[in-house]
PAGUGU-75024 format. One record per residue (C-alpha): x, y, z. Coordinates in Angstrom, 3 decimals, padded with zeros to 6 digits, always signed. Layout:
% PAGUGU-75024
PT       east      north         up
PT          X          Y          Z
...
This chain:
% PAGUGU-75024
PT       east      north         up
PT   +034.699   +131.978   +196.511
PT   +032.763   +135.136   +195.856
PT   +034.777   +138.362   +195.978
PT   +032.488   +141.234   +196.944
PT   +033.183   +144.692   +195.547
PT   +031.791   +148.079   +196.590
PT   +028.329   +147.390   +195.206
PT   +027.839   +144.463   +197.537
PT   +027.332   +141.420   +195.360
PT   +029.856   +141.868   +192.590
PT   +031.697   +138.577   +192.548
PT   +034.052   +136.670   +190.328
PT   +032.435   +135.502   +187.110
PT   +034.113   +132.134   +187.315
PT   +035.348   +129.844   +190.061
PT   +038.227   +127.401   +190.053
PT   +037.765   +123.710   +190.712
PT   +040.199   +121.472   +192.554
PT   +041.523   +120.215   +189.208
PT   +042.597   +123.740   +188.238
PT   +039.971   +124.266   +185.549
PT   +037.630   +127.226   +185.668
PT   +033.859   +126.801   +185.789
PT   +033.692   +128.692   +182.475
PT   +036.069   +126.222   +180.869
PT   +034.185   +123.261   +182.258
PT   +030.868   +124.724   +181.075
PT   +032.279   +125.102   +177.555
PT   +033.654   +121.590   +177.637
PT   +030.199   +120.136   +178.208
PT   +028.028   +120.072   +175.085
PT   +024.880   +122.089   +175.825
PT   +021.474   +121.106   +174.534
PT   +018.453   +123.318   +173.944
PT   +015.075   +121.637   +173.675
PT   +011.529   +122.844   +174.183
PT   +009.209   +120.693   +176.296
PT   +005.423   +121.024   +176.692
PT   +004.244   +121.450   +180.296
PT   +000.515   +122.147   +180.395
PT   -002.155   +124.241   +178.741
PT   +000.014   +124.878   +175.710
PT   +002.861   +126.261   +177.825
PT   +006.400   +125.211   +176.921
PT   +009.617   +125.382   +178.902
PT   +013.032   +125.373   +177.261
PT   +015.619   +122.882   +178.533
PT   +019.057   +124.464   +178.201
PT   +021.019   +122.090   +180.388
PT   +024.117   +120.267   +179.197
PT   +023.760   +116.917   +177.508
PT   +024.888   +115.063   +180.641
PT   +022.669   +117.031   +183.057
PT   +019.082   +116.446   +184.166
PT   +016.485   +118.576   +182.326
PT   +016.019   +121.941   +184.108
PT   +018.770   +121.002   +186.610
PT   +022.233   +121.901   +185.276
PT   +024.014   +120.722   +188.414
PT   +022.289   +117.329   +188.579
PT   +023.910   +114.428   +186.730
PT   +021.826   +112.590   +184.140
PT   +021.619   +108.822   +184.878
PT   +023.198   +106.344   +182.471
PT   +019.973   +104.374   +182.348
PT   +016.354   +104.398   +183.493
PT   +014.629   +101.298   +184.833
PT   +011.711   +099.838   +182.898
PT   +009.804   +100.175   +186.193
PT   +009.786   +103.982   +185.794
PT   +006.729   +104.934   +183.719
PT   +006.621   +107.974   +181.455
PT   +004.061   +109.646   +183.718
PT   +006.333   +109.393   +186.769
PT   +008.080   +112.515   +188.094
PT   +011.829   +112.577   +188.606
PT   +012.410   +114.337   +191.937
PT   +016.188   +114.009   +192.354
PT   +019.264   +112.591   +190.634
PT   +018.424   +109.204   +192.109
PT   +014.661   +108.942   +192.559
PT   +011.354   +109.177   +190.699
PT   +007.848   +109.419   +192.152
PT   +005.115   +107.311   +190.579
PT   +001.587   +108.672   +190.019
PT   +000.547   +106.437   +192.936
PT   +002.941   +108.246   +195.270
PT   +005.669   +105.602   +195.521
PT   +009.324   +106.626   +195.378
PT   +011.523   +104.453   +193.153
PT   +015.192   +104.320   +192.347
PT   +015.557   +105.613   +188.788
PT   +018.111   +103.059   +187.641
PT   +016.998   +099.932   +189.520
PT   +013.255   +100.557   +189.753
PT   +013.299   +099.383   +193.349
PT   +010.792   +100.989   +195.730
PT   +012.436   +103.202   +198.343
PT   +011.387   +102.437   +201.907
PT   +014.002   +104.271   +203.961
PT   +011.895   +106.332   +206.425
PT   +014.523   +109.082   +206.392
PT   +013.700   +109.600   +202.718
PT   +010.003   +108.686   +202.413
PT   +008.854   +109.045   +205.997
PT   +006.102   +106.889   +207.479
PT   +002.337   +107.247   +207.289
PT   +002.466   +109.342   +210.439
PT   +005.849   +111.035   +210.025
PT   +006.684   +113.456   +207.214
PT   +010.239   +113.151   +205.816
PT   +012.630   +116.013   +205.338
PT   +011.951   +116.902   +201.667
PT   +015.642   +117.605   +201.053
PT   +016.747   +114.175   +202.234
PT   +016.223   +112.641   +198.787
PT   +018.491   +115.272   +197.195
PT   +021.169   +115.347   +199.890
PT   +020.140   +118.857   +200.803
PT   +020.346   +120.372   +197.322
PT   +017.514   +121.978   +195.377
PT   +016.075   +120.036   +192.445
PT   +013.283   +121.092   +190.098
PT   +011.050   +118.022   +189.514
PT   +010.755   +117.006   +185.859
PT   +008.824   +114.485   +183.829
PT   +010.297   +110.988   +183.631
PT   +009.465   +111.011   +179.907
PT   +011.788   +114.008   +179.433
PT   +014.566   +112.308   +181.392
PT   +014.172   +109.111   +179.339
PT   +014.305   +111.090   +176.100
PT   +017.548   +112.737   +177.129
PT   +019.081   +109.477   +178.398
PT   +018.185   +107.809   +175.099
PT   +019.702   +110.698   +173.126
PT   +022.951   +110.044   +175.019
PT   +022.848   +106.372   +174.046
PT   +021.626   +105.185   +177.442
PT   +019.169   +102.377   +178.215
PT   +015.660   +103.585   +179.147
PT   +014.341   +100.069   +179.832
PT   +017.090   +098.911   +182.162
PT   +016.605   +095.911   +184.411
PT   +020.060   +095.645   +185.984
PT   +021.020   +097.131   +189.344
PT   +022.013   +100.743   +189.491
PT   +025.622   +101.872   +189.585
PT   +026.321   +105.510   +190.382
PT   +029.626   +107.330   +190.276
PT   +030.805   +108.654   +193.592
PT   +033.181   +111.196   +192.097
PT   +030.748   +113.405   +190.145
PT   +032.244   +116.813   +189.613
PT   +030.742   +119.789   +191.423
PT   +030.296   +122.826   +189.226
PT   +030.788   +126.062   +191.138
PT   +028.698   +129.108   +190.333
PT   +029.613   +132.563   +191.542
PT   +027.013   +134.900   +192.981
PT   +027.354   +137.128   +189.957
PT   +025.724   +134.897   +187.330
PT   +024.569   +131.445   +186.355
PT   +026.156   +129.116   +183.861
PT   +023.705   +130.049   +181.102
PT   +024.340   +133.746   +180.954
PT   +021.798   +135.184   +183.408
PT   +023.833   +137.904   +185.024
PT   +024.229   +140.924   +187.272
PT   +024.697   +144.404   +185.839
PT   +023.305   +147.899   +186.434
PT   +020.110   +149.644   +185.363
PT   +018.889   +153.145   +186.243
PT   +022.043   +153.474   +188.300
PT   +021.089   +150.490   +190.476
PT   +022.236   +146.904   +190.738
PT   +020.088   +144.754   +188.440
PT   +019.679   +141.159   +187.268
PT   +019.196   +140.213   +183.609
PT   +018.584   +137.008   +181.720
PT   +021.051   +135.805   +179.085
PT   +019.252   +137.865   +176.413
PT   +019.713   +141.035   +178.502
PT   +016.027   +141.201   +179.407
PT   +015.606   +142.885   +182.788
PT   +014.251   +140.710   +185.583
PT   +014.755   +143.188   +188.419
PT   +016.505   +146.454   +189.180
PT   +017.388   +147.662   +192.683
PT   +018.242   +143.968   +193.018
PT   +019.826   +142.094   +195.915
PT   +021.855   +138.890   +195.936
PT   +020.055   +136.471   +198.265
PT   +020.741   +132.859   +199.281
PT   +018.305   +130.283   +200.670
PT   +019.532   +127.825   +203.276
PT   +018.529   +124.921   +205.491
PT   +020.137   +122.415   +207.836
PT   +021.726   +120.835   +204.784
PT   +024.163   +123.736   +204.648
PT   +025.267   +122.653   +208.149
PT   +026.591   +125.303   +210.546
PT   +027.025   +128.481   +208.530
PT   +029.650   +131.129   +209.240
PT   +027.283   +134.052   +208.727
PT   +029.960   +136.708   +209.198
PT   +031.906   +135.194   +206.306
PT   +028.704   +134.996   +204.258
PT   +028.008   +138.673   +204.851
PT   +031.616   +139.577   +204.045
PT   +031.291   +137.653   +200.765
PT   +028.615   +140.117   +199.624
PT   +025.411   +138.215   +200.319
PT   +022.630   +140.762   +200.843
PT   +019.845   +138.583   +202.205
PT   +018.793   +135.070   +203.201
PT   +015.667   +132.939   +203.001
PT   +015.869   +130.455   +205.884
PT   +014.026   +127.151   +206.024
PT   +011.877   +127.279   +209.141
PT   +010.278   +123.837   +208.905
PT   +008.498   +121.340   +206.683
PT   +004.953   +120.012   +206.960
PT   +003.531   +120.448   +210.444
PT   +004.374   +118.943   +213.811
PT   +008.005   +118.365   +212.811
PT   +009.478   +121.251   +214.777
PT   +012.233   +123.526   +213.548
PT   +014.737   +122.864   +210.821
PT   +017.649   +122.072   +213.141
PT   +019.607   +125.151   +212.035
PT   +016.644   +127.540   +211.738
PT   +016.839   +129.268   +215.110
PT   +020.602   +129.744   +214.856
PT   +020.341   +131.018   +211.278
PT   +017.622   +133.495   +212.270
PT   +019.565   +134.642   +215.336
PT   +022.750   +135.180   +213.326
PT   +020.965   +137.151   +210.594
PT   +019.410   +139.361   +213.265
PT   +022.746   +139.837   +215.029
PT   +024.594   +140.783   +211.857
PT   +021.807   +142.820   +210.304
PT   +021.393   +140.471   +207.345
PT   +017.885   +140.914   +205.867
PT   +015.988   +137.633   +205.980
PT   +012.751   +135.819   +205.297
PT   +011.734   +132.212   +205.905
PT   +010.211   +129.356   +203.931
PT   +008.221   +126.273   +204.885
PT   +007.885   +123.201   +202.675
PT   +004.294   +121.996   +202.366
PT   +003.082   +118.431   +202.754
PT   -000.559   +119.532   +202.767
PT   -003.202   +117.543   +200.898
PT   -006.257   +119.642   +201.773
PT   -007.400   +123.021   +203.052
PT   -007.464   +121.569   +206.580
PT   -003.823   +120.533   +206.214
PT   -002.986   +124.025   +204.945
PT   -004.533   +125.472   +208.099
PT   -002.495   +123.049   +210.226
PT   +000.697   +124.070   +208.473
PT   -000.194   +127.747   +208.869
PT   -000.860   +127.387   +212.612
PT   +002.415   +125.479   +212.979
PT   +004.338   +128.260   +211.202
PT   +002.853   +130.917   +213.502
PT   +003.857   +128.881   +216.555
PT   +007.416   +128.385   +215.289
PT   +007.861   +132.027   +214.315
PT   +006.793   +133.092   +217.801
PT   +009.102   +130.550   +219.438
PT   +011.977   +131.862   +217.320
PT   +011.182   +135.438   +218.348
PT   +010.397   +136.529   +214.795
PT   +007.956   +139.420   +214.774
PT   +006.285   +140.572   +211.535
PT   +008.543   +143.642   +211.470
PT   +011.670   +141.459   +211.548
PT   +010.950   +140.015   +208.106
PT   +012.586   +141.881   +205.244
PT   +011.513   +139.078   +202.889
PT   +008.221   +137.158   +203.087
PT   +007.230   +133.960   +204.788
PT   +007.199   +131.726   +201.707
PT   +004.865   +128.742   +201.283
PT   +006.964   +126.219   +199.326
PT   +004.648   +124.226   +197.048
PT   +006.245   +121.346   +195.143
PT   +005.496   +117.823   +194.012
PT   +006.450   +115.641   +196.982
PT   +006.709   +112.001   +198.087
PT   +005.559   +110.739   +201.485
PT   +004.643   +107.134   +202.349
PT   +000.906   +106.499   +202.201
PT   +000.141   +109.972   +200.843
PT   -000.091   +111.657   +197.438
PT   +000.775   +115.185   +196.404
PT   -002.276   +117.142   +195.163
PT   -002.604   +117.698   +191.432
PT   -005.646   +119.985   +191.297
PT   -005.254   +123.789   +191.289
PT   -008.556   +124.072   +193.168
PT   -007.204   +121.877   +195.984
PT   -004.073   +124.005   +196.146
PT   -006.238   +127.143   +196.212
PT   -007.942   +125.902   +199.368
PT   -004.630   +124.982   +200.987
PT   -003.032   +128.334   +200.212
PT   -006.026   +130.352   +201.369
PT   -006.187   +128.430   +204.659
PT   -002.458   +128.854   +205.230
PT   -002.626   +132.568   +204.472
PT   -005.585   +132.961   +206.816
PT   -003.728   +131.522   +209.805
PT   -000.680   +133.732   +209.331
PT   -002.638   +136.906   +208.591
PT   -004.768   +136.387   +211.694
PT   -001.517   +136.362   +213.699
PT   -000.300   +139.615   +212.106
PT   +002.066   +138.139   +209.509
PT   +001.049   +139.811   +206.246
PT   +004.293   +139.652   +204.276
PT   +003.496   +136.300   +202.661
PT   +004.159   +134.676   +199.311
PT   +004.270   +131.389   +197.401
PT   +007.437   +129.739   +196.091
PT   +007.525   +127.091   +193.368
PT   +009.069   +126.312   +189.982
PT   +007.869   +127.239   +186.501
PT   +006.562   +123.890   +185.292
PT   +004.550   +123.304   +188.498
PT   +003.116   +126.816   +188.365
PT   +001.931   +126.023   +184.844
PT   +000.293   +122.739   +185.870
PT   -000.815   +121.801   +189.395
PT   -000.548   +125.424   +190.557
PT   -002.141   +126.944   +187.457
PT   -004.521   +129.204   +189.397
PT   -004.886   +132.968   +189.217
PT   -005.174   +132.977   +193.022
PT   -001.833   +131.220   +193.466
PT   -000.121   +133.098   +190.644
PT   -001.273   +136.292   +192.330
PT   +000.656   +135.291   +195.445
PT   +003.834   +133.959   +193.799
PT   +006.867   +136.224   +194.082
PT   +009.727   +133.680   +194.134
PT   +010.287   +131.180   +191.329
PT   +012.982   +128.607   +190.622
PT   +014.214   +128.107   +187.076
PT   +017.750   +127.111   +186.163
PT   +018.547   +128.315   +182.658
PT   +019.220   +131.390   +180.572
PT   +015.763   +132.965   +180.962
PT   +012.933   +133.174   +183.470
PT   +009.935   +131.803   +181.616
PT   +007.410   +132.432   +184.364
PT   +005.984   +135.869   +183.591
PT   +002.963   +136.140   +185.894
PT   +004.667   +137.890   +188.808
PT   +001.791   +139.827   +190.421
PT   +003.747   +142.655   +192.001
PT   +006.642   +144.894   +191.191
PT   +008.978   +142.890   +193.438
PT   +010.048   +139.398   +192.434
PT   +012.738   +136.793   +193.034
PT   +014.480   +134.372   +190.664
PT   +016.240   +131.317   +192.093
PT   +018.647   +131.100   +189.184
PT   +021.088   +128.399   +190.292
PT   +021.373   +125.625   +192.863
PT   +025.138   +125.389   +192.417
PT   +026.403   +128.462   +194.220
PT   +029.576   +128.578   +196.291
PT   +029.898   +131.147   +199.091
PT   +032.530   +131.720   +201.747
PT   +031.173   +130.522   +205.080
PT   +029.067   +127.693   +203.602
PT   +030.366   +124.198   +202.935
PT   +029.020   +122.694   +199.735
PT   +026.600   +124.207   +197.280
PT   +023.878   +126.742   +197.967
PT   +020.938   +128.208   +196.043
PT   +021.355   +131.752   +194.722
PT   +018.620   +134.243   +193.983
PT   +018.097   +137.733   +192.643
PT   +015.357   +139.739   +194.389
PT   +014.341   +143.193   +193.208
PT   +011.803   +145.415   +191.439
PT   +010.832   +145.320   +187.781
PT   +009.943   +149.028   +187.789
PT   +012.094   +151.583   +189.563
PT   +010.873   +152.545   +193.024
PT   +012.475   +155.497   +194.831
PT   +014.430   +154.279   +197.823
PT   +012.891   +157.014   +199.982
PT   +009.337   +158.212   +199.424
PT   +007.528   +161.059   +201.194
PT   +003.922   +161.288   +202.269
PT   +002.054   +163.809   +204.416
PT   -001.155   +164.375   +206.329
PT   -002.656   +167.771   +207.135
PT   -003.600   +168.131   +210.788
PT   -005.519   +171.022   +212.329
PT   -002.509   +173.311   +212.787
PT   +000.489   +171.534   +211.246
PT   +001.460   +168.872   +208.753
PT   +002.593   +165.361   +209.669
PT   +005.293   +164.279   +207.208
PT   +006.241   +160.635   +206.816
PT   +008.736   +158.545   +204.871
PT   +008.813   +154.985   +203.590
PT   +012.155   +153.412   +202.739
PT   +012.860   +150.462   +200.456
PT   +015.446   +148.854   +202.711
PT   +015.786   +145.273   +203.914
PT   +016.143   +146.260   +207.580
PT   +013.846   +148.179   +209.916
PT   +016.878   +149.714   +211.683
PT   +016.487   +153.163   +210.102
PT   +016.934   +156.739   +211.371
PT   +015.378   +159.799   +209.707
PT   +016.292   +163.496   +209.520
PT   +013.768   +166.091   +208.262
PT   +014.574   +169.610   +207.041
PT   +012.748   +172.440   +205.271
PT   +014.164   +175.193   +203.068
PT   +012.239   +178.485   +202.901
PT   +012.457   +179.780   +199.335
PT   +011.704   +183.343   +200.470
PT   +014.221   +183.644   +203.305
PT   +016.643   +181.159   +201.696
PT   +017.234   +179.442   +205.020
PT   +017.283   +175.802   +206.097
PT   +015.442   +174.673   +209.204
PT   +015.697   +171.280   +210.957
PT   +012.259   +169.796   +211.525
PT   +013.635   +166.789   +213.443
PT   +017.211   +165.633   +213.853
PT   +018.099   +161.942   +213.504
PT   +015.364   +159.817   +215.060
PT   +014.004   +156.313   +214.672
PT   +010.483   +157.643   +213.997
PT   +009.565   +157.879   +210.321
PT   +006.884   +160.550   +211.022
PT   +007.443   +164.140   +212.181
PT   +005.290   +167.181   +212.860
PT   +006.200   +170.080   +210.551
PT   +005.385   +173.498   +212.051
PT   +006.190   +176.445   +209.777
PT   +004.893   +179.659   +208.269
PT   +002.673   +179.862   +205.205
PT   +004.906   +179.835   +202.130
PT   +006.873   +177.882   +199.519
PT   +009.483   +175.369   +200.662
PT   +011.631   +172.417   +199.784
PT   +010.902   +169.483   +202.083
PT   +013.927   +167.218   +202.519
PT   +014.331   +163.875   +204.312
PT   +017.392   +161.650   +204.709
PT   +017.428   +158.031   +205.871
PT   +020.382   +156.134   +207.310
PT   +021.050   +152.690   +208.743
PT   +020.858   +153.188   +212.504
PT   +023.503   +150.514   +213.103
PT   +026.138   +151.527   +210.565
PT   +025.039   +155.184   +210.142
PT   +025.454   +154.721   +206.413
PT   +023.118   +156.951   +204.364
PT   +020.483   +154.829   +202.618
PT   +018.931   +157.584   +200.522
PT   +017.159   +160.937   +200.507
PT   +014.240   +162.700   +198.876
PT   +013.455   +166.385   +198.278
PT   +010.139   +167.771   +197.024
PT   +008.700   +171.253   +196.445
PT   +005.940   +172.066   +198.913
PT   +003.419   +174.882   +199.390
PT   +003.116   +174.940   +203.152
PT   -000.064   +175.904   +204.946
PT   -000.317   +175.418   +208.709
PT   -002.554   +172.412   +208.819
PT   -006.202   +172.380   +207.796
PT   -007.059   +175.755   +209.348
PT   -008.891   +177.691   +206.629
PT   -011.166   +180.716   +206.257
PT   -014.565   +179.054   +206.110
PT   -016.798   +182.097   +205.509
PT   -016.660   +185.918   +205.331
PT   -019.263   +188.666   +205.707
PT   -019.430   +192.345   +204.685
PT   -022.761   +194.205   +204.966
PT   -024.051   +197.729   +205.601
PT   -025.742   +198.398   +208.907
PT   -026.999   +202.022   +208.992
PT   -023.876   +204.192   +208.404
PT   -021.231   +201.493   +208.880
PT   -020.170   +198.144   +207.456
PT   -020.156   +194.985   +209.578
PT   -017.233   +192.694   +208.660
PT   -016.845   +189.129   +209.876
PT   -015.084   +185.835   +209.231
PT   -015.065   +182.271   +210.560
PT   -012.879   +179.157   +210.192
PT   -012.861   +175.431   +210.788
PT   -010.547   +175.827   +213.803
PT   -012.178   +176.663   +217.142
PT   -008.811   +177.814   +218.523
PT   -007.989   +180.139   +215.613
PT   -007.210   +183.872   +215.780
PT   -008.470   +186.417   +213.227
PT   -007.489   +189.735   +211.654
PT   -009.409   +191.888   +209.162
PT   -007.585   +194.557   +207.160
PT   -008.637   +197.356   +204.792
PT   -006.567   +198.462   +201.779
PT   -007.274   +201.798   +200.052
PT   -006.660   +201.226   +196.347
PT   -006.427   +204.957   +195.457
PT   -003.934   +205.705   +198.221
PT   -002.125   +202.354   +197.743
PT   -001.833   +201.642   +201.439
PT   -003.369   +199.714   +204.268
PT   -005.590   +202.108   +206.179
PT   -007.243   +200.066   +208.919
PT   -006.884   +196.820   +210.789
PT   -009.041   +194.914   +213.267
PT   -008.310   +191.926   +215.515
PT   -010.997   +189.341   +216.116
PT   -013.651   +187.679   +213.976
PT   -015.907   +190.777   +213.808
PT   -015.288   +194.470   +213.043
PT   -017.231   +197.685   +212.427
PT   -015.842   +199.769   +209.556
PT   -016.952   +203.304   +208.649
PT   -015.570   +203.816   +205.136
PT   -015.400   +207.017   +203.089
PT   -016.159   +207.080   +199.393
PT   -013.619   +205.055   +197.421
PT   -012.426   +201.600   +196.238
PT   -011.086   +199.194   +198.841
PT   -009.956   +195.641   +199.405
PT   -011.346   +193.826   +202.423
PT   -008.751   +191.322   +203.518
PT   -009.473   +188.442   +205.956
PT   -006.763   +186.448   +207.731
PT   -006.974   +183.381   +209.975
PT   -004.113   +182.327   +212.278
PT   -003.337   +179.152   +214.194
PT   -003.562   +179.165   +217.978
PT   +000.197   +179.901   +218.170
PT   -000.074   +182.875   +215.786
PT   +001.002   +181.455   +212.399
PT   -000.851   +182.736   +209.350
PT   -002.885   +179.854   +207.930
PT   -005.198   +181.269   +205.241
PT   -006.441   +184.514   +203.661
PT   -009.359   +185.791   +201.567
PT   -009.520   +189.188   +199.791
PT   -012.484   +190.933   +198.103
PT   -013.060   +194.280   +196.352
PT   -015.433   +196.713   +198.067
PT   -016.726   +200.005   +196.615
PT   -018.330   +202.905   +198.462
């Protein structure tokens, strides 16, 4: 069980199994291997799983044998099954073709993709790699006998704090951060996030939140026309009720751009039925692209085909106003079937179970690493995927922007916070009078109109969670205030007979004007005129002609001053 501390996701580094041994002790007891496997285009991925675990899947048990019916170019998609290049699903140890419609579906009915893994995540790997590892353990890779599987395989628990290969939580720049086993930073300002589906059964979300989980990615559906994941609406409702930041994911069974459009339209319909507006999503709607099995159908292998699918899917959601979108997959697939700059440019969540994240093409500052499938959290029965989401480069929690209007300044704030339930308080500090002024007290609006006098200020904003009233962050900047865009546009000073005609204009039709005369020799102001025009009859001397423009409510907005000799 994860024990949360004050920072939110600090949890015990090891968990205790029913036999009394710690997960650390059990990890040390298993002999780890470290091999490098080619994937595609010269890219290699290190396998750091234990000798008795599937490549890339430390919580999946390696089979004792592999049937001769499983070819090297097949793809192992779970502890028990492998998909042939022709799209058939076979039992790894017996070689028998799987026909159970709950696992492989029918030609007209897509199966739940997690059925073949009993609800647990599994990164598909090459059958050749599995055979090599089985052979290294002394197993038979040309087996013809029926399969025998142990029913009492041990379950390794992983705490939220780290994975079994040393990827871990720590701090960076004073923020919570996630590092790989070599202490390379993946993300700072990081959050501990789980992803869930119906296979986690009925979740006690209050217990999950109390355990320190800071976000959730909820399976909405798979394919199209299959309706909701049976727990999706409840999971969404509970996250909303408890203020747990969430996103959703949908598993793709698309084979073409047309299918991608169908899946996209289906997602929009389901999101609307579930009452999920674009502003409700703290994390994206993820398009889950993996190698799949489905009777009578074959998973695409061409990046160009996937490009068309992704673009069509994106188009449907963006047209409906859902713009927080991303792709999810795993490293080896991103380096092969998904090896497209278009797809890489949309991928912000990647699965890789090991000591390092070897996918390095994250397109944006924010990214997510699904670092283990063997997590254990209070409120969830069985194992659950754990993820670290955050920023590679530091981003201020609260950022200020502003827009000059005709007679004031609109000030606005953006907040890096997983909920939209935020209140704002704006203040200014006049450096001349040394006094604070409240621009707006706590309000749900992130923009405010700042009306003040010309001068030098500190502009200060605070943000708090409107539900808990906990301060999220603040920002203070130095600011030279001018009342909006009102400016002196032009001035005039010219002799007319025995007097001087003075004039000024501005870009504000509602502005007020004053013109003043300063006698340099006498060191004093000697005359003043109200209005845009004035007649001045100077004596011999040196003067300053000073032009002022005011807003409609009488605040000084701009000045111009010129020397004038008589």
